[in-house]
C-alpha positions as CSV (number, residue, x, y, z in Angstrom):
1,M,16.6,99.3,83.7
2,K,14.6,96.2,82.2
3,K,15.2,95.6,78.5
4,I,12.2,96.1,76.4
5,K,11.0,92.9,74.6
6,K,11.1,93.0,70.9
7,V,8.5,91.3,69.3
8,A,6.9,90.8,65.8
9,I,3.2,90.4,64.8
10,I,2.2,88.3,61.7
11,G,-1.8,89.8,60.8
12,V,-3.7,92.6,61.1
13,G,-7.1,91.4,62.1
14,A,-8.6,91.8,65.1
15,I,-7.1,89.2,67.1
16,A,-3.8,91.3,66.0
17,R,-4.7,94.5,66.6
18,R,-5.7,93.1,70.4
19,L,-2.5,91.4,70.5
20,L,-0.5,94.6,69.8
21,E,-2.9,96.6,72.4
22,R,-1.8,93.7,75.1
23,L,1.7,93.2,74.4
24,E,2.2,96.8,74.8
25,I,0.8,97.4,78.0
26,Q,2.9,94.4,79.1
27,G,5.8,96.7,77.9
28,C,6.8,94.9,75.0
29,K,7.7,96.7,71.6
30,V,6.2,95.2,68.5
31,C,9.1,95.9,65.9
32,F,7.0,95.1,62.7
33,Q,3.9,93.8,62.0
34,F,3.4,91.8,58.6
35,R,0.5,91.7,56.1
36,R,-0.1,88.3,54.4
37,N,1.4,89.1,51.0
38,Q,2.2,92.4,51.5
39,T,4.5,94.2,48.9
40,G,8.0,95.6,50.3
41,P,10.7,94.1,52.4
42,S,9.8,89.9,53.1
43,F,9.1,88.3,56.1
44,E,12.5,87.0,56.0
45,Q,14.1,90.0,55.5
46,L,12.1,91.7,58.7
47,L,13.0,88.6,60.9
48,T,16.7,89.2,59.7
49,Q,17.0,93.0,60.5
50,H,15.2,93.2,63.6
51,M,15.4,89.5,65.0
52,P,12.7,90.2,67.6
53,E,12.3,87.7,70.7
54,A,9.2,86.4,69.7
55,V,6.6,86.1,67.0
56,F,2.9,86.1,66.7
57,V,1.2,84.5,64.0
58,A,-2.7,85.9,64.0
59,I,-4.1,84.6,60.8
60,S,-6.7,82.9,59.9
61,T,-6.4,79.7,57.3
62,L,-6.8,80.5,54.1
63,D,-4.9,77.6,52.7
64,K,-4.0,74.4,54.0
65,G,-1.6,75.9,56.8
66,E,1.0,76.5,54.0
67,A,1.7,80.4,54.8
68,A,1.5,79.9,58.6
69,R,4.4,76.8,58.4
70,N,6.5,78.4,56.3
71,Y,6.5,81.5,58.9
72,I,6.8,79.2,61.9
73,L,9.6,77.1,60.4
74,K,11.8,80.6,59.5
75,C,11.4,81.4,63.3
76,V,12.3,78.4,65.2
77,E,15.0,77.4,62.2
78,V,16.8,80.6,63.7
79,G,16.1,80.1,67.3
80,I,13.0,82.3,67.5
81,P,9.6,81.2,69.3
82,V,6.6,81.5,67.7
83,I,3.2,81.9,68.8
84,T,0.3,80.9,67.0
85,C,-3.7,80.8,66.8
86,E,-3.7,79.7,63.7
87,K,-4.7,75.9,63.1
88,G,-3.9,74.7,59.5
89,A,0.0,74.5,59.9
90,I,-0.2,71.9,62.6
91,A,-3.1,70.2,61.2
92,Y,-1.6,69.7,57.9
93,H,1.9,69.7,58.8
94,A,2.7,68.8,62.2
95,K,5.2,66.0,60.6
96,E,7.6,69.1,59.7
97,L,7.0,71.3,62.8
98,K,7.2,68.3,65.3
99,P,10.8,68.9,66.2
100,Y,10.2,72.5,66.8
101,F,7.3,72.0,69.2
102,N,9.2,73.0,72.6
103,K,9.6,76.4,70.5
104,I,6.2,76.9,69.5
105,G,3.0,78.1,71.6
106,F,0.1,76.5,70.1
107,S,-2.4,76.7,73.3
108,A,-4.6,78.8,71.2
109,T,-5.3,76.9,68.5
110,V,-7.9,74.5,70.3
111,G,-10.0,75.6,73.0
112,G,-9.5,79.2,73.3
113,G,-8.1,80.6,76.8
114,T,-9.3,77.0,78.3
115,K,-5.9,75.7,77.6
116,I,-7.6,72.4,77.0
117,L,-4.4,70.7,75.0
118,N,-2.1,71.5,78.1
119,Y,-4.5,70.2,80.7
120,T,-5.2,66.7,78.7
121,K,-1.2,65.9,78.3
122,D,-0.8,66.6,81.6
123,R,-3.2,63.5,82.4
124,N,-0.6,61.7,80.3
125,P,-3.8,59.9,78.5
126,N,-1.4,57.6,76.6
127,S,-0.6,55.6,79.5
128,K,-4.1,54.0,80.5
129,F,-7.3,53.4,79.1
130,V,-9.3,56.6,78.7
131,Q,-12.2,58.4,76.4
132,I,-12.1,61.9,75.7
133,H,-15.1,64.0,74.8
134,V,-13.9,67.6,73.3
135,V,-16.4,70.4,72.5
136,L,-13.9,72.0,70.1
137,N,-16.0,74.4,68.7
138,G,-17.4,77.5,70.6
139,T,-19.5,78.9,68.0
140,L,-21.2,76.1,67.3
141,N,-21.7,75.7,70.7
142,F,-22.9,78.9,71.2
143,I,-25.6,78.2,68.3
144,F,-27.2,75.0,69.7
145,D,-27.4,76.5,73.3
146,E,-29.0,79.6,72.0
147,M,-31.7,77.3,70.2
148,R,-32.0,75.2,73.1
149,H,-33.3,78.3,74.9
150,G,-35.9,79.4,72.1
151,R,-33.8,81.1,69.4
152,T,-33.9,79.7,65.7
153,L,-31.1,78.4,63.4
154,G,-31.1,81.5,61.7
155,E,-31.4,84.0,64.7
156,A,-28.5,82.2,66.6
157,C,-26.3,82.2,63.3
158,A,-26.7,85.8,63.3
159,E,-25.8,86.5,66.6
160,A,-22.7,84.6,66.3
161,G,-21.6,86.5,63.1
162,K,-22.5,89.7,64.8
163,L,-20.3,88.7,68.2
164,G,-16.8,87.9,66.1
165,Y,-17.4,84.1,66.8
166,A,-18.0,82.9,63.2
167,E,-15.0,81.9,60.9
168,P,-13.9,84.5,58.0
169,G,-16.2,84.1,55.0
170,A,-19.5,83.4,56.2
171,N,-22.6,84.7,54.9
172,D,-25.2,82.7,55.7
173,S,-26.5,79.7,57.9
174,L,-25.1,77.2,55.8
175,S,-21.8,78.9,55.3
176,L,-20.9,79.5,58.8
177,I,-22.2,76.2,59.9
178,N,-19.6,74.3,56.7
179,G,-16.8,76.8,57.9
180,E,-16.8,75.9,61.4
181,L,-17.0,72.1,60.7
182,S,-13.4,72.9,58.8
183,D,-12.5,74.6,61.9
184,I,-13.5,71.5,63.7
185,A,-11.6,69.1,61.5
186,R,-8.6,71.2,62.0
187,K,-8.9,71.1,65.6
188,T,-9.3,67.3,65.8
189,C,-6.4,67.0,64.1
190,V,-4.3,69.5,66.3
191,F,-5.3,67.9,69.1
192,F,-4.0,64.4,68.1
193,N,-0.7,65.7,66.8
194,T,-0.2,67.9,70.1
195,V,-1.3,65.6,73.0
196,L,-1.8,61.8,71.5
197,S,0.3,61.3,68.7
198,K,3.6,59.0,69.0
199,K,5.0,58.6,65.5
200,K,1.6,59.3,63.2
201,F,-0.2,62.4,62.3
202,L,-3.6,63.2,61.7
203,T,-4.6,65.1,58.7
204,P,-8.1,66.3,57.7
205,K,-7.8,64.2,54.7
206,A,-8.2,61.3,56.9
207,L,-11.6,62.6,58.5
208,G,-13.2,63.5,55.3
209,S,-15.6,66.1,54.4
210,F,-18.4,66.2,56.6
211,S,-20.1,69.3,55.5
212,Q,-23.8,69.9,55.9
213,T,-26.2,69.9,52.8
214,S,-29.6,72.3,52.9
215,L,-31.3,69.8,53.6
216,R,-29.2,68.3,56.5
217,L,-29.4,72.2,57.6
218,K,-33.1,72.2,57.9
219,N,-32.9,68.8,59.9
220,L,-30.8,70.6,62.5
221,C,-33.5,73.6,62.7
222,D,-36.1,70.6,63.8
223,K,-33.8,68.9,66.0
224,G,-31.0,71.0,66.8
225,E,-31.9,72.0,70.3
226,D,-31.1,68.3,71.4
227,Y,-27.7,68.2,69.6
228,R,-24.0,69.1,70.2
229,L,-21.2,69.0,67.9
230,V,-18.9,66.7,70.0
231,V,-15.6,65.2,69.7
232,S,-14.2,61.6,71.2
233,F,-11.4,60.0,71.2
234,S,-11.0,56.1,72.5
235,N,-8.0,54.1,72.8
236,S,-9.9,51.1,74.0
237,A,-13.0,50.1,72.1
238,L,-15.2,52.4,69.3
239,T,-18.6,53.0,70.9
240,V,-20.7,50.8,68.7
241,G,-24.0,52.4,67.7
242,I,-22.5,56.1,67.7
243,K,-25.3,57.9,65.6
244,F,-25.1,61.9,64.3
245,L,-27.5,63.9,63.0
246,G,-26.1,64.6,59.4
247,K,-22.7,63.4,58.3
248,G,-20.1,62.9,61.2
249,F,-16.7,60.9,60.8
250,K,-15.0,58.2,62.2
251,T,-11.4,57.1,61.9
252,K,-8.6,55.1,63.6
253,I,-4.8,55.8,64.1
254,E,-2.3,54.1,66.7
255,G,-5.2,52.7,68.6
256,W,-7.1,55.6,68.9
257,N,-10.4,55.6,67.5
258,I,-12.0,59.3,66.6
259,F,-15.2,60.3,66.2
260,G,-17.0,63.2,65.8
261,G,-20.8,65.1,64.8
262,F,-23.9,66.2,66.4
263,R,-24.8,64.1,69.1
264,K,-28.0,63.9,70.6
265,V,-27.0,65.1,74.2
266,N,-30.8,65.5,76.0
267,G,-31.5,63.0,77.8
268,F,-28.1,61.8,78.1
269,S,-27.0,62.3,82.3
270,D,-23.4,62.1,81.5
271,F,-23.2,64.6,78.6
272,M,-25.5,67.0,80.3
273,S,-23.5,66.9,83.7
274,W,-20.2,68.7,81.7
275,L,-21.4,70.5,78.4
276,P,-20.5,74.0,78.3
277,G,-23.2,76.6,78.0
278,G,-22.6,79.6,75.5
279,V,-19.6,80.2,73.6
280,G,-17.6,77.7,75.8
281,N,-15.3,74.8,74.9
282,A,-14.9,72.2,77.4
283,I,-13.2,68.4,77.9
284,H,-14.4,65.4,79.8
285,I,-12.2,62.5,80.2
286,I,-12.9,59.2,81.8
287,E,-10.2,57.1,83.1
288,G,-9.7,53.3,83.3
289,K,-11.5,50.4,82.7
290,L,-15.1,51.0,83.1
291,G,-14.2,54.3,84.3
292,A,-12.5,53.4,87.4
293,G,-9.8,55.8,87.5
294,G,-12.6,58.9,87.4
295,K,-13.8,61.4,85.6
296,Y,-12.4,64.7,84.8
297,T,-13.7,67.9,83.1
298,L,-12.4,71.4,82.2
299,S,-14.5,74.1,80.6
300,G,-13.8,78.0,79.9
301,P,-14.3,80.3,77.2
302,G,-13.9,79.4,73.7
303,A,-14.1,81.5,70.8
304,G,-13.8,85.3,70.9
305,I,-10.7,88.1,71.1
306,E,-10.2,87.8,74.5
307,P,-9.8,84.6,75.5
308,T,-7.4,83.8,71.8
309,T,-5.0,86.8,72.7
310,S,-5.0,85.6,76.5
311,A,-3.9,81.8,75.4
312,M,-1.6,83.5,73.0
313,I,0.3,86.0,75.7
314,D,0.4,82.9,77.9
315,D,2.1,81.1,75.8
316,Y,4.9,83.8,75.1
317,N,5.1,84.5,78.9
318,R,6.2,80.4,79.2
319,L,8.3,80.6,76.2
320,C,9.9,83.9,77.0
321,P,10.2,84.6,80.8
């Protein structure tokens, strides 16, 4: 008789609920589901009592990743793999978690179901000259793609919220946009820390605040259909003359130049050849000096419950075959 696998879920939101359904369909038993700050037995007590085969962390980032980091460490220190979609832990605490990366499934933290992190790591970017351009946030891509097709910024933001693409807590267009920009800062750090880092780690503090003001938001309303939020990594020279609509960020770490913001894409054929539509994420890699090693593109679904849970279950099947 096939042994039933026991797993646990941290979180009770939409992603956690869908995980519960899909895991039970797969034949797993969810031995406990833990709500952040719940009363009763602590997470550590439940973990010791049930000793699940794996733990899924399906919570939003309401802090600087401390809560998720603590859950992850409690698990991996006793040999229990963790599958997470929470971004703050690896964005802010990669140094503590790095020794346990082989026990952490983090595909869902960046790129939804597209598996951008694994794809890029497999290309061994630290071994060559390379430029990496990424659409890291499917929600903002959806909003500006909708604007390209004639919707106003307000209409596109409302639709993104209605479809469940937006970060929690957004109640108007400005808070939605700024919530997604915070998400991009965390994802940029997760990308660097899991794929490009050698010894040093990037945190959102190094990127500074690039939230938009009401005036900048109006400028986005006027010109947004010509722009997309793109984050770039280059280990050759930082491209000069990069201009952002509104505020962006630039930093350098371990020889990597990192810059991101709303960049003009209409009229630039290389951008238009790979930018995803709708709520998609994508990565475009140019290898070798002057692109001598070729161009490589991967795209797929970004924000949303199904892509996120699919990535998490794929990580679980890899870590717990």
